[in-house]
N, C-alpha and C positions, 0 to 999 in steps of 0.2 A: 513481527507480524507481517512480514513480506509474503504475499501470496505465492511467490516463487518457491518458498520453503514448502508450501502445501503441495506444489507440483513435484518437488523433489521427493516428498514422502510418498505420494501416489505412485511415482515411478519405481521407487525402491520396493514398495509393496508388490507391484506387478512383477518385477524381476524375481523377487523371492518366491512368489507363487509359481513362477515358471521353472523353478528349480535351481536358480543361480545362487551362489554365495554373494551376499551383499553386506557392505559396511557403510555406516553413517559416520560422517566426519563433521564435527561441530567446532566452531571457533569459541574458545573459552575466554581468552584474554588477549589483548593487543597492547603494544607499547609503541610509541613513535607514530609513524605514518603508515601503519599496516592498512591495506586498502579495504578490508571487509570487517564489519563490526562483530562483537560478541553475539553468538547465536546464529550467525550465518551457517548455512548447512550445505553439505555435499553428500551425494550418494554414489558409491563406487561398486561396480560389478566385478565378479571374479576374473573377467577377461580384460579388465582395465577400462571399460566404458564408464563414463561419469555423467552426472547431471547435477547442476548447481555449482556453487563456487565458494571457496574459502579464502582465496587471495586474488583471483583474477589473473594469475600468472604461473610462475614456475613451481610453486608449491604443489599444485595439482599434478604437474608432470612427475614430480618426485613420488607422490603418493601412488600414481598409476604404475610407475616403474617398480615400486616395492611389491605391488600386487602381482605384476607380471613376472617378477623374479621368484614368486612363491611365498611371499610373506602373507600369513593368514592369522591375524590376531583373533583370539578366541574369547577375549574379555575386554572391557573398556580399557584403553591404553592411552596414556598421554604422549603427545609429540610436540617438540618445540622447534621452531625455526627462527633464524635471525639472531642467534645468541651473540654472534660477532658481526662486525661490519662486513667482513668478507662473506660470511654466510648470508647476511641480509642482501648483499649485492647479488650473490649467486641465485637466490630464490626470488628475486624481483621485488623485494620489500624496500620501498623508497625511504631515504633519509634514516637508514639504520633501524627501521621498524622491526619489532619482534612479534612473534605469533605463537600462541599455544593452542593446541587442538586436542580433542579427544576423539579417538577412533573406536567405534563399537560395532560388533557383529550384529546384524539384524536376524533375530530368530523369529519369534511369534510376530504376526503382523496385525493382530486384532486391535491393538492400541492405535494403529494408524487409521483403521476404519473408524474408530471412535473419534479421533481428531478431525478427520475429514467430514464425518457426519455432523458433528457439533458445530464446526465452523461454517458448514453450509447452511445451518440454521441461524447464522449470525451470532454464535456464541464465541466468547473469548476463553481459550483454554490454555493450560500449561502441561508440557511433557516433563515429567520429573524422572531423571535417571540416577539411580544409585550406582556409583562407579565400582563399589566393592562387590556387589552381587550381580550387577548388570540388569537388575529388574527395572522395568519402566511402568509408571502409572500416569494416568491422565486425570487432571483435576480442574475445577473452575478457576478462572483468573479474573482479575479486575483491571479495568482500564487505568493506566498510569503505572502499572507494575513494569519491571524491567527484567532482562535476562540476569540470572544469578548463578554463580558458581562459588561454592565455599570450600573447595578442595576435596569434598567427598560426594556432593550432590550437585547435579546440573538441573536447572529449571528454566526451560525455554518456552516462550509464549508463541501461540499460533492463534491468529484472529481471522475474522471474516474479511473477505476482499473489500477494498475501498470501493464505494459506489458513488456515482454522480447522476443525479436527476436533473435533466436539462428540460426546461419548459420552452417550447418553440422548436420548429424544425426548419428554420431558414438556413441561409448560407453560413452565418456565424456558427450556428449549432452544428452544422456539418463539419466545419474545421475544428471546432471544439471537441466533438465526439471522436474524430479520427486521432487527434493528438492525445486525448484522454485514454483511449484504448492502448496507445503506445506506452503510456505511463502506468498501465496495468489496472486502470479503473474498470469496473463494470459500469456500462453506460446505459441508462434508461432515458429515452426521449419521449416527451409527452406533448401532443398537440392535437386537440379535438377538431381542428379545422381540416375538412376533408381534402382540400387542395394540397395541403402540406403532407398529409399522410400518403397520398398517391405518388408523390415524388421523392419520398425518403428511401434511400438505397445505400446506407452505410453498413456494410457487413460487420457483424460482431456486436451490434447494438440491439437493444430491445425497444420496440416502438409501442406506445399506448395512445389510444384515442380517448381515454377517459378524461374527465375534468381534472385539472391539476390538483385541486384540494382533495378530491376523492382518492386519487392515486397516492398522494402523500400519506394519507391515513392508512391506505392499504399496505404501503411499503413499510410502515412503522419506522420512520426515519430514526437512525441511531447515530452514535458518535463516529461511525465509519462512513457517514453519508455527507456529500456536498450537494447543495441545491443551487442551481443556476437558472434564473428567470431572464430570458432574452427575447421575448416576443415583441416587446415595445407596446403591448396591448394591456393596459391596466386591468381589464376584466379577467385576463388569464394570469398575468404575473402576480397581481395582488392576491388572487385566490390561493395560490400555493404559499405565498409569504405568510398569510394568516395562520397556516398550519405549521409551516417550517420554523417560524420564529418561536413557537412554543415547544418545539421538539429539541432533542439533544444533538441534532445535526451539527457537525463541527464547522461547517461553512455555509453561509446563505448569502447570495449576492444577486443583484438585479441590475440590468442594463438601464442606462439613463444618464442624462446630464446632472450637474449639481442641482440645478433648479428643479428638474423633474424628481430627483431623489428627495428633495425637501418636501415637495408636494405629496409624494408617496408616503413619507413618514407622517405627514399631517393626516392623510386618509387612514393609515393604519392605527393612528391614535384614537380614532373614533370607535374602534372595536376593543375587544377584551385583551389587549396587549399592554404590558407594562412598559415603562420607559426603557428599562434595561433590556427587555426583549426586542424592542424596536431598534435599539442601538447595536444589536448584533448584526444588523443588515449591512453588508458591504456594498456601498454605492457612493459615487459611481464605481462600477465593478472593475476589478483588475488594477494592476500596478500602472503607474503613469510612465509609460515607455515611448510615448509619442505614437501610439498605434493608429493606423489609418485603415488598413485592409481587414477583412474578416479574419484572415489567418493571424495577422499581428495582434488583433484584439483577443483572439483565442489564446495566444501566447501570454498576453498580459493577465488574462483571467486565470489560466493554469498556474502561472508563476505565483499569483496571490494565493490560490488554493493550497499549493504545496508549501508556501511559507507559513500559512496558518496551521496546516497539518503538522509541520515540523516545529511549531512554536517559535518561529523567527519573527522579530519585529518588522512591521511593514514600513521600512525606512523610506521607500520611494513612493508613498501614497500621494504626497503633495508635490505639485510642480516645483522644479528646481530651475535655477537660472541657466539659460542656454550657454553651452561652451563657446568660447570665442577663439 
């Protein structure tokens, strides 16, 4: 569900419509320490230009070399790298890793339009490739599904871009937004206070002056959305939390000390929120890494968000003894 794959598909479509021969290369299986997971995607043009990655190393160079030497596969074809330790070393696969790929010629591009249109509407879809016929179809997918290859059929998932709704437009939000953009989040910043709107100047973000709860409802928070409340103003932070905690947003956090977090949970309990919903709140926000500056706090928040997104236990949430 990496949005990079959507960029790869969009570029492949554009190349094809310009008249180029184009091939899609997908990682099918890996063994050992192969650097890219199953489903990772690369598009290759007939002159050797590529976008995306299947190994992050010399495998791409070999694929490019094949095309430039005139290799033109006309049907989905399997390719294996790293079968021996010598070959693994040659192609930059660490620790003897192995990599199996499928290379397919791109013909019709209407299915790419379908994938891009549906993911732009925040739908999760699957591209299903029949290796025998080369036919591709697009069908709905459900959260929790994974890439599947059974030897005959490839099923790869493409989902909407991960979003981050940030409440507050102070210095911490600025650092948080800049880093989140680098991690490929779509960043929406909300602050109805005029003095903050006038000074917000982070390129690539969307700014809203709406009330936070109204914006949360308008956005239809989904499992691809993180909500971060960092105004330090309960009148604003609590508004968005009342809506976010009832939503399927995968992460909801609010800035504040342990004491302030306890008081916030007491306030939230006065509304129509269950105990389980209130316990979804991450507060104090971020991993405990001894953060002091806005940039350090932003790192701690993003580290926690990524851990939650990846299903990793938050082992550093509680203070640990200082090193001696």
